[in-house]
Structures are given as structure tokens and as C-alpha cells.
Steps between C-alpha positions, in 0.01 A plus 500: 500500500628848414527695823305825544616802686307810600609855435360851528244591233614861558846500650587791731862495371371595146692229325836555666548134593479557873183309579576171669357278224807618303715276721291196422484588132881524490548171676257328263686646203838393639390137532314495170159426650200630306233668714167668489412834668164590654471870559313614804375844592542651851134429566534133390809461724275549811226260384464146640621332186840672511523490879471121472823511307678778690372558858636859503339600171820575308678377193658283372349161549601176326269217398616172354279185513390482867783720627430867596776721622527865601798728588748565222795355687324172572389474133852567365648245745242244389597557133864491571464167684272356229703607196868514414675831451441703812673299775842337485537124514755513782309471827698768682485749213124429478454578867694822455286607204187447710657704778542791259137473402402543870750779537353688208146483644566526870809718535540715188139557383353642825700823506447545125125465548508735800682765290246465218199522735621806685530675167151396389307540831684743722649768276247759607524419875681739730738232615610393153820706495609371841417139425641466151876501601449219742313290245761563231776424753352152561480445123864612445621272773348196335614602150848565627516153661376339187739701281802392709392139478445502128829684424596459138317172446232460239265311725460439873638150516651372176252450220164680475239349723158555652685700771608751235156502344342601822772749596497678168119513515516660841776747407305615196253656742772733635596647163247785515648634826840553337673334789591189307716725274730552806616136466634456143551122544142452606375710209706285263375188671135607444581592137638145442178354633287731277709401198422129534270385213258337748466826684441686181220259398337531842525879500346523152212277607424713805543824306251374238230476767548862592501617133192296423314636801610855415342468155183348642 
């Protein structure tokens, strides 16, 4: 059975590839797995049918036969374990790649999301100017640590893996703040991820949704 994922019918990122279904699309493209996409509106995401797939009313979800998954990291890990190409064969290298997946989601993404949300939701608040330096300081700390670990390597631990897929996907969300530009090796790392043919196919597929909805 061809798996089906859900994605925004009208994405708030306006086709920039930041919505979390992009991570799943990219993983599917990397492993060469065809897939279908079911677009859901914000209203549909809160309805019982979608909540049965994702208890928090978000995207993406993943359906294949009798398996239903939610959370982009869990879906990508499932794909990486089910198909060759995203996890090394060596057991130790495989465990390290999975560690980097968790690091991307649990350690690096939170300060990136915090920086994004303060800009979206708190810019007009009186405390914005006082709060912003602390938020950006936490982000720079994490990016600095990651930058030092990456050094001049192409990828985090040898060959490209699901750990890199998740890390690049997370770092992409920090580009708009300009802070990523302060770390040239991280900017180059993200560019290498974006240049992968599988990423390009996934990005084009997600962008096509925005362009189609824009013409509707």
C-alpha cells in the first residue's frame, strides 16, 4: 500500500519548506518511496477524523496499511528503519545517527522555535526589547555548540543520515532571523542539505501546494 501523509491545505510558511510535512516528504524521497498526500485545512485538523490520527490536531500524519503515526521525527525514524539509505548499517553509527535526530528535535529546535514565536507573537509587547536578547542568546549558544561539533565536516557523523535530515530541517527555520549566517559552516551545511536531489523534489512538491492554493 502506498503510504499517505497529511499536509497543510494552506501552509502558513507560504511554500518556504518549513512546515513539518517537509521532513517526511524529504525522507520519503531519499528512500525512493512513493507516497500520497491528503491536504487538510485548519478546521479539518480539529475534527474527530483527523484527531483520530493526530491527538494534538497537527500535521503531518502517516498512514500505511494498519499503521498510523504522528510526529515528524517518529515518522522519519520509522522510514529510516524500514528502508535503506537513511541509517548506517554499522550498529554504533546507526545509534549515533538516531541520537542526532533526537538532538535536532529536543536540543536545537526549541530555541529556534522560541525565537520565531517571539517575533510573530510578541513584537508589539512592551517587554519584547528586553526579552529578545535572552532568547537570541539561547539560540546562539546552541548554534555555537553545533558549529564547533560539525567543524569542517560535510555531515554530522560520516555519511548523510536521518540525523542530518532532521538537523538541516530544523536549522532551516532559523534562516529568517539572520542568526544562522553568523555560523558559516552551519550555513554551508544547510546548503548541502538543500542541494540534495531528494530535498529538491520534496520542496517542489510542497511549493506546488502553495502555488495551487494561491491560484484557487
